[in-house]
N, C-alpha and C positions, 0 to 999 in steps of 0.2 A: 504494500500500500504506500502511496506517495506520502511524504511528510507534509504536515499542514502548518501554516503560519497565519497569523492575523494579517500581516502586511508583508508583501514582497515588493522591493524597490529595484528598479532597473536603472543602473548608472551610478558610478562611483565618483562623481564630481562633488562640489561643495553642496549642491542642493540635494543630491541623493544621500550623502552622508548626513546632512542636516535633518532630512525626513527620517532616516533610520534612528538618529538620536532622539528626535521628538517623539516618534512612535514608541521606542523602547522606554523612554522616560515616562510615557503615559501608561505603561504596564503591558504593552502588546508584544507578542512574539514577532520577530522581524528577521527577514533574510534580505540581504543586498547582493545583487548579482552585478559584477563589473567585468567587462570583456578583457581588459589589458592590465591596468593598474590604477590605483586611486589617483585622482587629479591628472589623468593622462591627457585630457583635452583642454578646454577653455579654462578650467580651474587651476592650471599651472601656467597659463599664458595671458594673464590679465596684467593690468597696470600695477598690481600689488597694493591697491589702495583700499582702506576702510574709510570711506568719506561720506559726508552728508549730501554731496551732489550740488555744490555751489552753482554750477552752470545750469542746473535744472530750474533754477529760479527764473531764468529768462523765459521759459515756457510756462511759468506760474504753476509748476507741479509741486505745490506746497506740501501736499500730503506725503509725497515720496521723500521730499527733503526732511520733513519732520520725522518720518519713520526711520530714515537712514541715520539721522543725527542721534536718535534714541538708541538705535542698535550700535552705533559707534561707541557711545558712552558705556553701554553694557559690555561690549567686547573689551574695551580698555580695562574694565573692572574684573571680568572673569578670565581674561587671557592676556595678562600683562607681559608675559614672556613671548607672546606671538604677535600682539598688536601694540604698536608704540606710537605715541603722539609725535608729530613732526611739525616744525614751522614751515609754512608755505609762503612764497613771496610772489606778488603780482606786480610786475613793473609796468609803468604807464609812460609811453613815449609820445612825442608830438603827433605821430601818425597812428597811434593806437585808437581803434574805433570806440572802445568802451572807455569813456572819459572818467576822471577821478570821482565826479559826483555820482555817476552810475555805479561804479565799483563800491564806493562808500555806502550807497543805499543798499546794494546787494549784500554786502557784508553785515550791515546792520540788521537786515531781515534774517540773515543766516544766524546771527547771534540770538535774535528773538526766538526763532524756531528751535534753537538749541537751549532755550530757557535761560539765556544769559549766563550759562555756566562759564567758568573761567576758560574752559577748553574751546568755547565758541566765540571768544572775544577777539578783537583785531586792533591794530594800530598802524598809523602811518610812520614809516621810518624817517629819521633825520638824515639830511644829506651827508652828514659826516660818516654815516654807517654804510653808504652805498659801496664804498671801495672794499668792504669786507665780504661782499656777496659773491664769492667764488669766481670772480672775473666777469661779472655781468657788465655788459656794455653800458656806459654812463653818458655817452654823447646823446643829446636830445632826450635824455631821461628826465621826466617831470615829477614822478612820484613812485614810491614803492610801498605797497601795503603788505603787512604780515598778518596772517591768520593761522589757524591750526587745524589739521586733519591728521589721519592716522595711516600708517603703512604696515604691511604684513608680508610674510612669505605665504602666498596663496596655497601652494601645495602642502606645506607644513600645517597650515590651518585646517585644510581638508582632512589630512591624516589624523590630526588631533581630535576633530569632531567625530570621525569614524571610530577612533580608539575609545572615545567616551561612550559611543553607542554600543560597542562590543562589551565594555565593562558593565553596561546595563542589561546585557543579555542578547544583543543583536548578533546575528551570524553574518559573516562575509564570505562569499565564494568568489575568489579572484585568483587567477583569471578564469572566467566562466562566461560563455557567450549565450545571451538570450536568443532563443530560436522562435518561439511563438507562444501565444496565450489564447485560451478559449474562455470567454466570460459569459456567464449565465446569471439568472436571477438568484441562484444559490451560491455563487462563488466563482473563483478563478482557478483554472488549471494552467500551469506555467511549465514550459519545456525549455531546458537550457543544456548546454554542453560544457562539461568540465573535463579538460584534457581531451581524450578521444571518446569519452563516455557520455551518452545522452541521459539526462535525468528529468524527472517530472516532480512537481510538488503542487499542492493546492494552497489556496489563500482566500481569506475573506475579501481582501482588496489588493489591488496592485497600483503602484505609482511609477509612471514613466518619467524618470529624471535623467534622460539620456542627453540633455543639452542639444547641441547641433544635430544629433542623431535621433531626436525625439520623434520626428515625422516617420523615420524608418521603423522605429519600434511600433508606432501606432499602426503602420501598414501590416505588421505581423500579428495583430490582434484580431480575433473573430468574436463578434462582428466588428468590422473595421470602423474606428471612430470617424466622425465627420472631420474633414480637413480643416486645419487652422491656417489662415492666410498670414504668412510671415516671410521675412527676408533674412538671409545670412549675410552678415557684414563682417569683413575681415579687419582685424586690428593688429598692426605690426608694431614691434618694439625693437629697439637697438640697445645693446649694452655697449657703451662707449668708454674708451680709456679715460682714467682719471677720476678720483673720488670727488665728492662734494662735502664740504665741511660745515656748511651753514644752513642745511635744510633743503627744501624742495622749491621748484619754480613752476609757476602757472603762466604759460606763455601763449600769447595770441598769434596765430599764424597770419601774417599780413595778407596773403592771397585769398583766404576764404573765411577768416575770422574764427576758425576753430581753435579749440584749446589743445595744447600739447604740454605734457609734463616732463620735466627733467628732475629725476629723483636719485638720491644716493642708493647704491646697490652694492653692498660689500665694498671692495676696493675700487669699484668703478661707478658708473652712473647709468641709469635706465632712462631712455628717451622714447616717448610714445604718447599717443598712439595714432594710427591712421584709421580711416573708415572707407573701405573699398568694397563695393558689391562683390559677393562671392557666389559662383555657380560651380558645382562639382561635388565630389565626395569630401565630406568634412575632414577625413584623415589626410587629405592631400593639401591642406592649407599650408602656405609658406610665404614668407615675405617676398615682395616684388621689387625689382630694381628701382622702379619709379617711387616706391615707398621709401627706400633708402635715401634717395635724393631729396624727397620732400622733407624728411625728418632732419637730415644733415644740413639742409639749407636753413632750417629754423635754428639749429645749434650754432651755425656760423653767424647768423644775424645777431643773436643775443649773447653769445659767448665766443667772440672771434679769436680769442687767445687760447681756447681749449683745444686739445688734440681731437681729431675726428676719426681716430682709428677705431673700427668696429671690432669688438671682442666676440660678440655673439648676436644673433638675430633670431626672433621667433614671432609667430603669428597665432592668434586665436580667433574664434568666431563668436560674434554676438547674434542672438536670435531676437529680431525686432519685428513688431507688428508691421505688416505691409502698409505702405503709404507713399504718397508722392513727396518729392523734395529730398533734401540732403539728410543723411542718417544722423548728423550731429544734432539737428533740431527735432528729431523724431522722439515720440514717447518711449520711455523705458518701462512701460507697463508690463507686469508679469501676468501672463494668461494661464489659467488653470482649468481647462475644460474637463468636464466629467461626462461619463456615459449616461448617468441618470441623476438628475438633481435631487430626487427624493431619497433614493437609496443607492448612492454611488458605489460602484465596484472598481472603477478605474479613474484615476486622475492623472493628467499629463501636465508637465510644467514646461511652458514655452517662455523663454526669456529669464529674467531674474538678475539681481545684482549680488555680487559677492558680499557687500556690506549687509544686505538684508536677508541673507540666507536663513537665519534662525527664525525670523518672523514669517518668512515664506513657508518654511517647514511647519511651523505651528498652524498656519492657515490650512495647509494640506491635511494635517491630522485632525483639525477641528472639523473640516468638511467630511472626513471619512467616519467620524464618530457616529454619524447617523446609521451607518451600516455595521460597524464593528461591535462586538459584544462589550458589555460593561466591564471595565477594569479599573483598578485603583492605581493612581499615579504613584510612581516610585521616586520621582525626582522632578525638578523644574529646570529646563534648559537655561532659564534666565539667571540661575544662580550656580549652575554646575561649572566648576573650574575646568579650564582647558589647558592642558600641559603640552609642551613641545613633544612630538613623537620621539621615542627612543630609538 
């Protein structure tokens, strides 16, 4: 007889690990199936930021910013060895499109949404401090604003969340390839391959947390879920030679007004990201030569004295709701379609932010409670400490 679980999760990225932790903490039996390794896809190829989404204020997405700031504050508390506060600097030049008054207004609203906590406050730097900013170009520089956000190692955070889930009783099968699932009114039957052996298990519910592969997982479910309209958008990063000693930099690209970050990353610096439409197999994503040129041009403009030798390059994929216009201005809404709104047996996660993984996972589990048997919670993910993986 096939083994039975309350919840089976497909996908070992940050959202899959988050759902496994949330379900296990709520007292449910959990199995997570991951094809290659934890954080193998987008969850190891992000900008490594736990941030409130300052730039989302331009689209007046206040609820997302408020949620992200709350989750940032929580992660700083429960994962201090994995999530660290960093100073961020926004330089304003004569040709910068976002003028000082606009930036000050945005940072003020950011602080208010952060409940005026000290981590959400900002200030304008004195001119005498400009020369200490890691070689930032000071010609035609008119102002520099400093605020705070947080940085993490995304793959380590994912592994820490999954380790917490395992300590709560969740099981991890990795590497194990999801093959198909049959869903009925009475439950789910899930087939997967571990090494060369095919296995089957049953579950009360299943969660598709396969990130850029979510649509492929949905196609392997019977009955097949209705399609979700989405786009894959590639984001490339460069690790460039030379460290940063004074924090992070939020830079406006002159050609398209997008934001690019320059961040400390070990002994070097991380530069990103791009937003390039992607068509193809998600596993084939890789940085494009034109993306290298785009990012290095930004580095040259703002830090002309810094070396431009690229140590490493990587690309990940965002899942964004389909819409006209540039990806930069598009909603970061997370979609979580279910097969049955009254008694859901399957939830799929399309999109999602690294910062808000925990709150997204909680929403998924809360949605599935309608179908799951009653259980007594054994922990609360809002207070469970996260430790660096050993």
